[in-house]
N, C-alpha and C positions, 0 to 999 in steps of 0.2 A: 629293385625294379629299374628298368631302363629309363622310365619317365623321371625318376628321381635324379638321374645323372645328366639329363639334358640341359637344365639351366646352367650347371657348372661348365660343361663342355662348350656351351654357347658363349658364356662369358669369356672363357679363355680364347675362343676363336675370335670374338669381337674385339677383345682387348689387344690381341696380337695384330689384328687388322688395322688398328689405329696407329700402329708404329710405322705404317707405310704412308700415312697422310702427311703432306708437307705444307699445305696451305690452310689458312684459317680465316675466320672473320673476327677482326679486332672488336673488343667490346664497344657497345654503343655509348653515346654521350651521357654523362652523369648530371648535366644541367639541361633541362628541357623547358623551352619558353613557348607561350601561346602566340606571341607576336614579336618577331625580331629578338631583342635581348631583354625584353620586359615581361613581367608576369610569369615567373619561372618556378619550377620545382627543382630541388637538389636531392640527389641520393648518393649512394656509394657504388662501387663496382659490383656489388651483389644485389643491388636494387632494393635494399631493405635495411633499415636501421634497427638497433636492438629493441626499441619499443614499438616498432612498426608504424610510427607516426610519419606524416609527410612533412617535409621541410619546404615551405613556400617562401619565396624571396621576391623583392620588387624588380630586381634586374641583375644582370651579369655583365661584368666588364672584363675585357681581354687585353691587357696592356702588352705592348711589344718591346718596351724598353723601360729603363728606370725612370725616365722623365714622364712617360705615360703613367706609370705606377704612382709617382709622387702626386700628379694631378688628380688621379682617381681617389687616393686616400685623402687628399686635401679637401676635395669636394664633399665626400662623405663625412669627414670630420667636422667641417663647418656646419653641416646639417644635423650633426649628432646622430648619424645613421650607423647602425651596427653593421659590422663587416666580418667576413670569413674568407679564407683562401680555399679554393677548390682546385684539385689537380686533374691531370688529363684522364687518369683511370680511377682515382679516388678509392684506394683499397683499404682505407681505415674502416673498420666495422662500427665503432662508436660514432656519435654524432658530432665529430670534430669539424665538419664542413658546413654546419647549419648556424647562421648568425643568431645572435640574441636579439633582444628588443621585441617590439610588437610583431606578431606573426605576419609574414607577407610584406614587411616593410624593410627588411634587411637587404644587403648587397653582397654578392659573392664575386670574388676577384679570381678569375681563372688564370693560372700560370702556363696555359697551354702554349703560348707564344714566347714565353720567357725561357727559352731552351737552348741558348747559344753558349759557346765557349768564348769567354771574354779575353783571357790571356793564358799563356803557358810560360813558366820560368824553368827551363831545363836545368839550370845550375842549382836552384833551390829545390828542384823536383816538386814544384807547386803548380797548381792549375786553378784558375778562377773561372767559375761558370755561373750562369743564371740558375735560379733555384728550381725552375720548371723543367730542367733537363732530366730525362729519365735515367734510371740506373744503367740501362743498356747504353744509352747515349754517352754517359760519363765514362763507362768502362772502355767503349770504343775510341773515344777521343783521347783518353790517356794512353791506350795501346798504340795509337797512331803516332804518339810522341815517345814511344819506347818506355812508357811508364805504366804502373799498375796501382789500382786502389787496393790497399792492403787487405781489407775485409769488406764484406757486403752481405746483405740478406740473400737468400737463395732464389727469391722471386724478383725478376728484373722489371716488373710492371709497376714501379713506383718512381716518383720524382725524388730528386735529392732533397728538396725542401721538405717533402712529406716524410721521407724515411728518417731524416735526422730529427725532425720535429716530434716524432713518436719514439725515438730511441731504438730504431731498428738495427739489427745486428746479424752477424754470421755466428761462428763458433770458435772461440779461442780465449784462453786466459794468458797467453803469451804477450809480452811487451805491453802495449797500451790496451790490448784486448780486441774483441770482435765488433764492438759498436762503431758504426761509421762516424758518429759525431766526435769520437775521440781523435779523429784525424782532420777535424776542422780547425784551421789556424786563423781564420778571419771571416767575418760576415759583414754585409751591408744590409741594414734593416730600414724599411720605410715605416715610420710610426706616426700616429696622429699627434697634432699639437693643439692644445686648447686656445692658443693665441697665434696670430699670424707670424711666420718666420719667412722673411723675404717674399712676402705676399702670399705665402702658402700656409694652410692649416695642417701641414705635415712636414716632416723633415727626414733626412737620411742620417742614420746613426751608423758609424763605422766602428767595429770592434775587432781587436787583434789579440793574439796571445798575451797574457798578462793582464788584460782587462777583466775585472771580476764579473762584469755583466755578460761576458762571453759564456760563462758557466750557466747562465740562465737561458741565453739564446740558443745554445746547442740543442737542448731538448725543451721546446717551448709550448708544445700543443697548439701553436698558432695564436697564442693570446697576447704576444708582445707587439705584433705588427706583421708586416709582410717581408719575408726574406727575399731580398732582391738578388744578391750575389753571395756566393760561398767560395772560399779559398780552401782547397784540400791539400794536405801533405801526402804526397805519393811516394812510391818506391820504384826503382828500376824494375822492368819486367822480369818476372821469375816464373819458374814452373813448379807444379805440384804433382805428386804421385799419390793416387788414390786406390785403395783396396778395401772392398767391403768384405768383412769377415763374419760369417754366420755361425752362431753358437747356440747351445741351449742356455736358458736363462737362470740356471741354478747358481745362486750366489753372485750374480753379475753386479748386484748393487754394491758389493764391497770393493769392486774394482773401478767404480766411476771416478773417484777422486784421483787415483793414480793414472788412469787413462787420460784425464783432462790435463794432467801435468806433463804428459809425455808426448802427446800428439797435437801438433800446433793447430791444425785445422779440423781435427776429428770431431765426430758426433756419434750419438748412439740412437738407434731406432729399436724400440721394444714392441714386440707383438705378444702381449700378455696371455691371451687365450691359447695361442699356439705354443707358448713357452719358448719363443725364439727371440734372440737379440742379435742385432747387427752392429758391430763396431766398425766405424769407418776410419781406417788407418790412413791419415791424410797429412802429408808433410811437404815442405819445400825440397826441391832438388835443383841442381845447377841448371842454368838456362841452356846449357849445351846438351843436356840429357835428351835422348831421342824420344819423340812422342808428339803427336798432334791431337791429343784427346779433346773431347768436347762434352760438356754437360747439357743434355737435352732431356731433363727429368720427365718421366712418362706422364706424371700428373699435370705438368704444365705444357704438354704438347697439344696441338690441335686435335680435337676429338670429333668424330662423325656425329652429327646431330642425332640421327636415329639411334645410335649406340648410347649416347648420353641419356636421352629420354627413356630408352629401354631400361638402362641400369637404375635410373630414378624410379621408374614404375615398379621394377622388381623390389626395390628397397621399401617402397610404400606398401606393397603387398605383404612383405614379410612383417612390417610393423603392424599392419591391420590384422594379421592373423596370429600375432604374438609368437612369431617363428624365429626365435633367437638362433636355433640350430641351423636354420637356413642361412643366416648371416655368416655363421662360422664356416659353412661349406664354401660360400662365395669368397670369403676372406682368404681361406686357404688357397683357393685357386688363383686369386689375385696376387698373393705374395709369391707363389711359385712363378708366375709370369714375370714379376719384378726381378726375381733372382736370375732367371734365364736371360733377361734383357739387360742385365747390369744396371737396373734402376734408371735407365736412360743415359748412362755413360756410353760414349762412343770412342773407340780407339782410332778410327779414321786412318788406318795404316795401309789402305789400298786393297784390303780383302773384300770379300763379297758381303760379309756381315758387318754391321756397324760396331757391335760389341763382340770382341774376340777373346776377352779375358783380362785378368788383372795382372799387374797394376795398369791403370789408365793414367797416362802421363801427358800433360799439356800445359799451355800457358795459363797463368792466373786468369787472364781475361776470358778464356774459353771455358774455364771450369767453375768459376766462383758463383755464377747465377745462371738461371735459365728462364724460359718463357716464350717458346716459339709459337704458342697459340696466339700471341699478339700480332704476329705477322700474317699478312694474307690479302685476299682480294675482296673482302666484305661480302662474300657469298654465304650468307647465314643459312641458306638451305642445306649447305653441305657440312661445314665444320665450324667449330667455335671453341672458346675456352669452356670447360665443362660446367662452370658456374654462371655462365652468361644468363642474365635475367630475362633476355628476350626469348629464350627457349625454356621449356620445362626441364631445366637441368638440375644440377645438384644444389641443394640448399642446406647449409650446415651452421652449427655453432662452433666456435673455437674457444677453448679454455687454455690460455697460455700464461703460465705463472713461473716466475723465477724464485727458487728457494736456495738458501745457502748450500754450497757444495758439502759442507760438513753435515747437513741434514738429509742429503740425498738418499743414503742407504736406509735410513729410518722411514722415509716417505715411501720408497719402493717396497719395503717390507710390509708396510700398512696396506698398500695397494694389492700386494700379493695375497694378503689375508682375505680381502674382498673378492679377489679373483678366484681363490681356492674354494670359497663358499658357493660359487656358481661359475663354473668354467666358461659358460657361454655368454656371460653378462657383458664382456668387453669386446666381443667379436665385431660389433659395429664400428669400433674405433679403428679396427684393422682394415676396414674398407677405405679408410682415409689415412693410411700410413702409420697407424698405431700411435705410440708415444714417441715423439721426436724430442731428443734431449740434446741441447746445444749448451755451450759454455760461454759465460759472459763475465767479464772482469768488473770489479767495483769501479764506479765512474766518479769523475770529478764534477760532472754536470749535476746541477741541483735536482733534476728530475730523472737522473740516471740510476743505475742499480746501486744499492747501498752496500753490497758485499759481493765477493766472488760467488757466482751462482750457477746452478743448473737450470736452464730455461726449458720447461717442459710444455710441449705444444700438443694438445689433444683436440682432434677434430671429429665431429660426430653429427649424425643426422638431425635435421631440424624440420619440423612439420610445416607445411604450408598453412595450416590452421593453428593459430596461436593457442587455442584451447585444447589441442589434441596432445595427450601425453606421449612420451617416447617409450619405446621398449627399454626396460632396465633403467628407467629414469633415475631411480634412487642411487644406483651405484656411481654414476658419473657425478651426480650432485654431491655425494659424500666425498668423492675424490677432490672435487672442486673446492669444497669448504675445508677439507683437510689441508690442502695446499695453501689456501689463503689465510686460514685462521689458526690452525694448529701449528703450521710451520711458518706462519707470518710471511707468506710469499708476496712478491711484487708482481702485479699484472703487467703485461705488455700493453702500452698505451694505445696501440692501434688495433687491438683485438679485444676479446672478452665480452661477457654479458655485464649487466649493471652490477650484479653482486660482486664481480671481480674487483671493483674499485672501492668497495666499502672499507672505511678506515684508512684510506691512503694518506691523508694528512698526518695522521699519527705515525704511520710507518716511515714517512719521509723525515720526520723530526725537524731539526734545525734547518736542514736544506729546504724543506718545504716553506719555512718562514722566509728564508732568503729569496726564494723564487717569488713569493707573493709580494715582497718589497720591490723586486724588480718589475713586476707587473704594474705596480703603482707609479713607478718612475716612467716607464715606457708608455703606458696607456692609462692615465689617471681617470679618464671617464669610462673605462671599461668597454670601449667600442668593439674590441676584438674578443671580448668575453661573451659567454652564453650561459644559459641555465645548466647545460651539460658540463661545461668546464668548471663553472662555479661549484657544482655539486661534487665533481671529481676532486677538486682542490679544497673542499670544505669551506666554501666562502658564501657569505650572504644568506646563510640559513638554508641553502638549497639542499634537498635530500636526493639521494641516488635511487632509493628503493621506492617502488610503487606497489602499494598493497591493494589488490583487487582480486576478483575471481580469476583463478588460473595464473596468477602472477609468477608463481615459482616455476611454472613450465617453461617460461621464456627467460628465467633468470632475472626478472624484474624485482624479485624479493626472495628471501629465504622463508620458506613456509613457517607459519606459526599456528595455522588452523587448516582444517581439511579443505575449505573452500579455496585456498590458495593453490590447491592441486586440482584434481578432477575426480571428486568422490563419486559422481554418477557413473564413471567408467572404472571404478575400483581403485583409484589412486588417492591415498590419504596421507596426511602429514605424520611422519614417524621419526624417531631418533635414529642416528647412525648405528651400524652394526659394529664397526671398528672404531670410528671416531664418535664417541658418545655424545659430544656436544653438537653434532650435525643435526639438521632438521631437513628431512628429504621427503619427496613424494614417492611413496612405495605402493605397488599394487598388492593389495591384501585380499586373500581368498575370503569369500563370503560377504564382502562389502557390497558387491553388486551381484544380484542373483543371475545365474547363467553365465558367469564369467568363463571364458575359454581357457583350456589347459595349454601350457606351453608346448609347442611342437618342436621336434628335433630333426624331422626329415626334410628333404628338399625335393 
């Protein structure tokens, strides 16, 4: 019927129209105060923390230099006031920016004004910057001096302090690997002091290569103090050549390890329900190679507000009507659009179209990250980042887990078994770029990766109502638990739900013990710690999981009884289909009278 085709054609038309939008409204502030800089609330870039609680603080401070920062930390330290750093966009999903101590009594220190380049040493190819500089600012400053940051995350809306503090990375097991913190050669930290030092209850700690404590400071979760300055080891500017190679997914899991060892910057995107996989062949080429390519990834471009809200409304309708088949139709159309548009890559060779074909060749500074939705004129009525919480935009969970490369084939085989049992069950992930697989090398940092790994990033729908179950809830929960517990995966510190961090202290082993000892040296009173970081690190008896009605729906617990799911809506706690030890919320026929049948048309 023609009416069944309309939503798909509309989505394609609207998605293509967003490619023409060039201005956006940058996200709103993550710290909001009732009066000046006091009586404030703190959130993240998505407007919501994993447990949906509000973070209240007494005040916010915005230092402009290290001297300001020292005075601010000293004053709070003398008063034994708990502190946390908050960044300009604050894109960590967990509650890393919420201080500990009594609710409403803490202090947040914004690094929004600590965003300057301190010095550049062209001979050593090193650059020292303040920790609040954004990734885009760092990349541009390096490029202006003929230098390049070797690796970076794909999203440029993070600060340097935030991304190294959470171990953020690109994709590579070559050399030192893809984690940005591996290229940190020095830091200056402002830490609290229980006794006065030169009249201050705070001091500056300088760490350089060879200092054991640098291994703690590189990935610190913000619990050691405030990063003031960071010195990065850079490279001369170079170019990359990128080709996205689309294939069927038969047996691709057996080629993951070889692909990681052969392609310096490559990654893999898997669309499981469509049976498609994209190998990104991505490697260095000489700087003299012709090409002015640019990465302007479609998902990070400015989106028309009406389109974003329309897409969200469509997904909510499909969820409400149990229409997994509808999600499959939408996902197929979306992937086709991405293929035709080069997934946001631009050749910029003077032609009429932005993308004219592969390979796309350009400077590292132009290809390594994207985020043009951060730029614009603050006209929220027109365009925004699609997840901006000021509009009824996208709301999602992210399960991001690194498993050893040696286990990748087995993990994918298990996921395929789940997929084959119900082909439509994973279509929802394909509306959010499917399964993104990046490669990360084992780290020297105490809280870094413990082995050469495949980092698997899965993004999926999250309801505005925490007690509303998701379509095919059980499948994604089983995959999450499989990655975390069967394959002993390491979560990304800046993503994931509460269950993602269960058992982290045991997974870290001796390195976890060494990090905790560093915490005790840098901040003996725990002023930069919080209930969240204590729970993640297994300290002070703090627990990560919260058992209450519906807790498994939001990943606050692994269900052990039906009430942890949504039994009145037909979702009850059951064992996994492939991973028998999993406990998941599954929709079971007959649990609730009148439960609707799954639809497949759109």
